[in-house]
C-alpha positions as CSV (number, residue, x, y, z in Angstrom):
1,M,17.6,-20.7,-11.5
2,Q,13.9,-21.4,-10.8
3,Q,14.1,-19.8,-7.4
4,G,15.7,-16.6,-8.8
5,K,13.1,-16.5,-11.5
6,L,10.3,-16.8,-8.9
7,K,11.8,-13.9,-6.9
8,W,12.1,-11.8,-9.9
9,I,8.5,-12.3,-11.0
10,T,7.1,-11.8,-7.5
11,G,9.4,-8.8,-6.9
12,L,8.5,-7.1,-10.1
13,M,4.8,-7.7,-9.5
14,L,5.3,-6.3,-6.0
15,A,6.9,-3.1,-7.4
16,L,4.2,-2.6,-10.1
17,S,1.2,-3.2,-7.9
18,L,2.7,-1.4,-4.9
19,M,2.8,1.9,-6.7
20,L,-0.9,1.8,-7.4
21,I,-1.8,0.5,-3.9
22,I,0.3,3.2,-2.2
23,S,-1.2,5.9,-4.4
24,A,-4.7,4.7,-3.7
25,C,-4.0,4.3,0.0
26,G,-2.5,7.7,0.1
27,Q,-5.5,9.3,-1.5
28,E,-7.8,7.5,1.0
29,G,-5.7,8.8,3.8
30,E,-5.8,12.3,2.4
31,E,-9.5,12.3,2.5
32,S,-9.5,11.7,6.3
33,D,-6.2,13.0,7.5
34,T,-5.4,16.1,5.4
35,N,-6.9,19.5,5.3
36,V,-9.3,20.6,2.6
37,D,-9.0,24.1,1.1
38,D,-11.9,26.5,0.6
39,E,-12.6,25.1,-2.8
40,G,-12.8,21.6,-1.5
41,T,-9.5,20.3,-3.0
42,D,-7.7,17.6,-1.1
43,Q,-4.3,18.7,0.1
44,V,-1.5,16.3,-0.7
45,E,1.4,15.9,1.8
46,T,4.0,18.5,1.1
47,F,7.7,18.7,2.0
48,D,10.3,21.5,2.2
49,P,12.4,21.9,-1.0
50,T,15.7,20.0,-1.2
51,K,18.8,21.9,-0.2
52,D,20.7,20.7,-3.2
53,T,19.1,21.6,-6.5
54,N,20.6,18.5,-8.1
55,N,18.5,16.3,-5.7
56,V,14.9,15.4,-6.2
57,A,14.6,14.2,-2.6
58,E,16.7,14.3,0.6
59,Y,16.1,12.1,3.6
60,E,18.0,11.3,6.8
61,G,21.1,9.5,5.7
62,G,20.8,10.0,1.9
63,E,19.3,11.6,-1.1
64,I,17.7,10.8,-4.5
65,T,19.5,12.6,-7.3
66,L,17.8,13.8,-10.4
67,E,19.6,11.1,-12.4
68,E,18.4,8.3,-10.1
69,Y,14.8,9.7,-10.2
70,N,14.8,9.9,-14.0
71,A,16.2,6.3,-14.3
72,F,13.5,5.0,-11.9
73,T,10.6,6.8,-13.6
74,G,12.1,5.7,-16.9
75,V,11.9,2.0,-15.9
76,M,8.3,2.6,-14.8
77,K,7.4,4.1,-18.1
78,L,8.8,1.1,-19.9
79,L,6.8,-1.2,-17.7
80,Y,3.6,0.7,-17.7
81,S,3.8,2.4,-21.1
82,P,4.8,6.1,-21.2
83,E,1.2,7.2,-21.8
84,Y,-0.3,5.3,-18.9
85,F,2.6,6.4,-16.6
86,D,2.0,10.0,-17.5
87,Q,-1.6,9.6,-16.4
88,L,-0.5,8.1,-13.1
89,Q,1.8,11.0,-12.5
90,S,-1.1,13.4,-12.7
91,T,-2.7,11.6,-9.8
92,P,-2.4,13.7,-6.5
93,G,0.3,12.3,-4.3
94,F,1.6,9.8,-6.9
95,N,5.0,11.4,-7.3
96,N,5.6,11.6,-3.5
97,N,4.7,8.0,-3.2
98,L,7.0,7.1,-6.1
99,I,9.9,8.9,-4.3
100,Q,9.0,7.1,-1.0
101,Q,9.2,3.8,-2.8
102,L,12.6,4.6,-4.3
103,I,13.9,5.7,-0.9
104,A,12.5,2.5,0.6
105,F,14.4,0.5,-1.9
106,E,17.7,2.3,-1.1
107,L,17.2,2.0,2.7
108,L,16.4,-1.7,2.4
109,E,19.5,-2.2,0.2
110,A,21.6,-0.7,2.9
111,E,20.2,-3.3,5.4
112,A,21.2,-6.2,3.2
113,D,24.4,-8.1,3.8
114,E,27.1,-8.5,1.2
115,E,26.1,-12.1,0.4
116,T,22.5,-11.1,-0.4
117,I,23.6,-8.2,-2.5
118,K,26.1,-10.3,-4.4
119,E,23.5,-13.0,-5.0
120,Q,20.9,-10.6,-6.2
121,Q,23.3,-8.9,-8.6
122,A,23.9,-12.2,-10.3
123,I,20.2,-13.1,-10.3
124,S,19.1,-9.7,-11.6
125,Q,21.2,-10.2,-14.7
126,T,19.5,-13.5,-15.4
127,N,16.1,-11.9,-14.7
128,L,16.9,-9.1,-17.1
129,E,17.8,-11.4,-19.9
130,E,14.6,-13.4,-19.3
131,F,12.6,-10.1,-19.3
132,I,14.1,-8.9,-22.6
133,T,13.2,-12.2,-24.2
134,Q,9.6,-11.9,-23.1
135,Y,9.4,-8.2,-24.0
136,E,10.6,-8.8,-27.6
137,A,8.4,-11.8,-28.0
138,A,5.4,-9.5,-27.2
139,N,6.6,-6.4,-28.9
140,G,8.8,-7.5,-31.8
141,E,12.5,-8.0,-32.5
142,G,14.5,-4.9,-31.6
143,S,11.7,-3.3,-29.6
144,W,13.7,-3.5,-26.4
145,S,16.5,-1.2,-27.6
146,T,14.0,1.1,-29.2
147,G,12.0,1.3,-26.0
148,L,15.1,2.2,-24.0
149,T,16.1,4.9,-26.5
150,D,12.7,6.4,-26.7
151,I,12.4,6.7,-22.9
152,G,16.0,7.8,-22.4
153,I,17.3,5.1,-20.0
154,E,20.1,2.5,-20.2
155,E,19.7,-1.3,-19.8
156,E,21.7,-1.0,-16.6
157,D,19.0,1.2,-15.1
158,F,16.5,-1.6,-15.6
159,R,18.8,-4.2,-14.2
160,K,19.4,-2.1,-11.2
161,F,15.7,-1.7,-10.6
162,I,15.4,-5.5,-10.7
163,E,18.2,-5.8,-8.2
164,L,16.7,-3.3,-5.8
165,S,13.3,-4.9,-6.0
166,N,14.7,-8.4,-5.3
167,I,16.9,-7.1,-2.5
168,S,14.0,-5.3,-0.8
169,Q,11.9,-8.5,-1.0
170,E,14.7,-10.6,0.4
171,V,15.3,-8.2,3.3
172,L,11.7,-7.9,4.3
173,S,10.9,-11.6,3.8
174,K,13.5,-12.5,6.5
175,D,11.2,-10.9,9.1
176,I,8.2,-13.0,8.1
177,S,8.1,-16.4,9.8
178,E,6.6,-19.6,8.4
179,E,4.0,-19.4,11.2
180,E,2.9,-16.0,9.9
181,V,2.6,-17.3,6.3
182,K,0.6,-20.3,7.6
183,A,-1.7,-18.1,9.6
184,E,-2.4,-16.0,6.5
185,Y,-3.2,-19.2,4.6
186,D,-5.6,-20.3,7.3
187,R,-7.3,-16.8,7.3
188,V,-7.8,-16.9,3.5
189,L,-9.1,-20.5,3.7
190,A,-11.7,-19.4,6.3
191,E,-12.7,-16.1,4.8
192,S,-12.1,-16.4,1.0
193,P,-11.9,-20.1,0.2
194,A,-12.5,-19.5,-3.5
195,E,-9.0,-18.1,-3.7
196,L,-7.6,-21.4,-2.8
197,V,-9.7,-23.8,-4.8
198,A,-7.7,-25.1,-7.8
199,Q,-10.5,-27.0,-9.5
200,A,-13.8,-28.6,-8.9
201,T,-16.2,-31.2,-10.3
202,V,-19.7,-29.7,-10.5
203,S,-23.0,-30.9,-11.9
204,H,-25.6,-28.2,-12.8
205,I,-28.8,-27.6,-14.6
206,L,-29.1,-24.2,-16.4
207,V,-32.5,-22.6,-16.9
208,K,-31.8,-19.6,-19.1
209,T,-33.4,-16.2,-18.7
210,N,-31.5,-14.4,-21.5
211,D,-28.9,-14.9,-24.2
212,P,-25.6,-13.4,-22.8
213,N,-24.3,-12.8,-26.4
214,T,-27.2,-10.7,-27.5
215,G,-28.8,-9.7,-24.2
216,E,-32.1,-10.9,-25.6
217,E,-34.5,-12.2,-22.9
218,T,-35.4,-15.9,-23.5
219,R,-37.9,-16.1,-20.7
220,T,-39.0,-14.0,-17.7
221,E,-37.6,-14.5,-14.2
222,E,-41.0,-15.8,-13.1
223,E,-41.0,-18.4,-15.9
224,A,-37.5,-19.5,-15.1
225,L,-38.1,-19.9,-11.4
226,K,-41.2,-21.9,-12.1
227,I,-39.1,-24.4,-14.1
228,V,-36.4,-24.4,-11.3
229,D,-39.1,-25.3,-8.8
230,E,-40.3,-28.1,-11.0
231,I,-36.8,-29.5,-11.3
232,N,-36.2,-29.2,-7.5
233,A,-39.4,-31.0,-6.8
234,K,-38.3,-33.9,-9.0
235,L,-34.9,-34.0,-7.3
236,D,-36.5,-34.0,-3.9
237,A,-38.6,-36.9,-5.1
238,G,-35.4,-38.8,-5.8
239,E,-35.1,-38.5,-9.5
240,D,-31.6,-38.7,-11.1
241,F,-29.7,-35.4,-11.4
242,G,-27.9,-36.4,-14.5
243,A,-31.1,-37.5,-16.2
244,L,-32.8,-34.2,-15.3
245,A,-29.9,-32.3,-16.6
246,K,-30.2,-34.0,-20.0
247,E,-33.9,-33.2,-20.0
248,Y,-33.9,-29.6,-18.7
249,S,-30.5,-28.0,-18.9
250,E,-29.8,-25.4,-21.5
251,D,-26.1,-25.5,-21.1
252,E,-25.0,-27.2,-24.3
253,G,-21.5,-27.7,-23.0
254,S,-22.6,-30.0,-20.2
255,K,-26.1,-31.3,-20.6
256,D,-25.2,-34.4,-22.5
257,N,-22.8,-35.3,-19.8
258,G,-25.5,-35.1,-17.1
259,G,-24.7,-31.4,-16.5
260,K,-21.2,-32.3,-15.2
261,Y,-18.0,-30.3,-15.5
262,E,-15.2,-32.5,-14.2
263,N,-12.0,-31.2,-12.6
264,A,-12.5,-27.8,-14.1
265,N,-10.6,-24.6,-13.3
266,I,-13.2,-22.6,-11.4
267,N,-11.6,-19.3,-12.5
268,N,-13.0,-19.9,-15.9
269,W,-16.5,-19.5,-14.6
270,V,-18.6,-16.4,-13.9
271,E,-18.2,-15.1,-10.3
272,E,-21.5,-16.4,-8.9
273,F,-21.0,-19.9,-10.3
274,K,-17.3,-19.8,-9.2
275,L,-18.3,-18.9,-5.6
276,A,-20.9,-21.7,-5.4
277,A,-18.3,-24.2,-6.7
278,A,-15.9,-23.1,-4.1
279,E,-18.1,-22.7,-1.0
280,Q,-21.2,-24.9,-1.4
281,P,-21.1,-28.1,0.7
282,I,-20.0,-31.1,-1.3
283,G,-22.7,-33.5,-2.4
284,E,-25.6,-31.1,-1.6
285,I,-27.8,-29.2,-4.0
286,G,-27.7,-25.6,-3.1
287,E,-30.1,-22.7,-3.6
288,P,-30.5,-21.6,-7.2
289,V,-27.6,-19.4,-8.4
290,K,-28.4,-16.5,-10.6
291,T,-25.8,-15.5,-13.3
292,V,-25.9,-13.6,-16.6
293,Y,-27.0,-16.8,-18.2
294,G,-30.0,-17.5,-15.9
295,Y,-30.6,-19.8,-12.9
296,H,-28.3,-22.7,-12.1
297,I,-29.2,-25.7,-9.9
298,I,-25.8,-26.8,-8.7
299,R,-24.4,-29.9,-6.9
300,V,-20.7,-29.8,-6.1
301,E,-19.3,-33.3,-6.5
302,D,-15.7,-32.6,-5.5
303,R,-13.1,-29.9,-5.3
304,T,-9.4,-29.6,-4.8
305,E,-7.9,-26.9,-2.6
306,L,-4.4,-25.6,-3.1
307,S,-2.2,-26.9,-0.3
308,F,-0.1,-24.6,1.9
309,D,3.1,-25.8,0.2
310,E,1.6,-24.9,-3.2
311,V,0.8,-21.3,-2.4
312,K,3.1,-20.3,0.4
313,E,5.5,-18.5,-1.9
314,G,2.7,-16.4,-3.3
315,I,1.4,-15.7,0.2
316,L,4.9,-14.7,1.3
317,A,5.1,-12.3,-1.6
318,S,1.7,-10.8,-0.6
319,L,2.9,-10.3,3.0
320,V,6.1,-8.7,1.8
321,Q,4.1,-6.4,-0.4
322,Q,2.1,-5.2,2.6
323,K,5.3,-4.8,4.6
324,L,6.9,-2.7,1.9
325,Q,3.7,-0.6,1.5
326,D,3.7,0.1,5.3
327,Y,7.4,0.8,5.3
328,S,7.2,3.2,2.3
329,S,4.1,5.1,3.4
330,K,4.8,5.3,7.2
331,E,8.5,5.0,8.2
332,V,10.0,6.5,5.0
333,S,7.7,9.5,5.0
334,D,9.0,10.5,8.5
335,L,12.6,10.4,7.2
336,I,12.2,12.8,4.3
337,T,13.6,16.3,4.8
338,G,13.1,17.7,1.3
339,V,11.4,17.1,-2.0
340,S,11.8,19.0,-5.3
341,I,10.0,17.1,-8.1
342,P,11.1,18.4,-11.5
């Protein structure tokens, strides 16, 4: 059950984020690869009309009917909200990318073996029930049925979307080896270690320059840096960090504890402080870090990095997302023979 739930969550996030990523990538590609008309408007990739007027798209080996298209976009409206989805549809190239994603789902479903399809059909029903519970907890009792009716889709349309999403992930993940996932983990660890730090113990001394709640300046940059230099001189002379934090720090949340935050989630901190906690050498006092609060003198005492086993499912999902993006935007596009968006 837990494994099925995990695949549903990562598969759904894959589908949701993918549409935005493909759309954005498509627009970037259009800026460099497509022609620009005399008025300077980017030209979106165009296709010949479908031969069958009941089809929204036709591709080598299949087609997307109007009914399938409406069901797919209906699911997206329920997930995004109709208003936001309508905004997305006005983005150049978005509808083409939406169709490419749906075709990709159908092609990948065709590659799945019977065992995978049967398994995902059962899992998707469980996933659907879990989603309905979460949806109504957030939107109120009866909101699920109302949402389906307002958009004009059936519950089965949503279940089928879950099934297609999960099957696509399952098919693509089989082509990704454990070694590839580990290589990606090592790359992130080397290039963006903050992404893998779960928590850290940090001692710091804050010298404020302004009140972040009001924006009012409490002292000038020059005044703050003069105090920072004074503190650093005392630290260089061997004075106790904790004692200096109690004397100088203006962070009420930590000064009485010697400036220490112990085993804290670094994602709760502002970006500059978070990066220092993740990347600064342990046991060393780094250069002053400027944030919206002022200047921080930081010493990282300890930190815990997420192990490969803890994050490999998430990394696999990210690699699958990239594979599906490439598959949809490159391979699928070459297979399309006609598009008639209603």
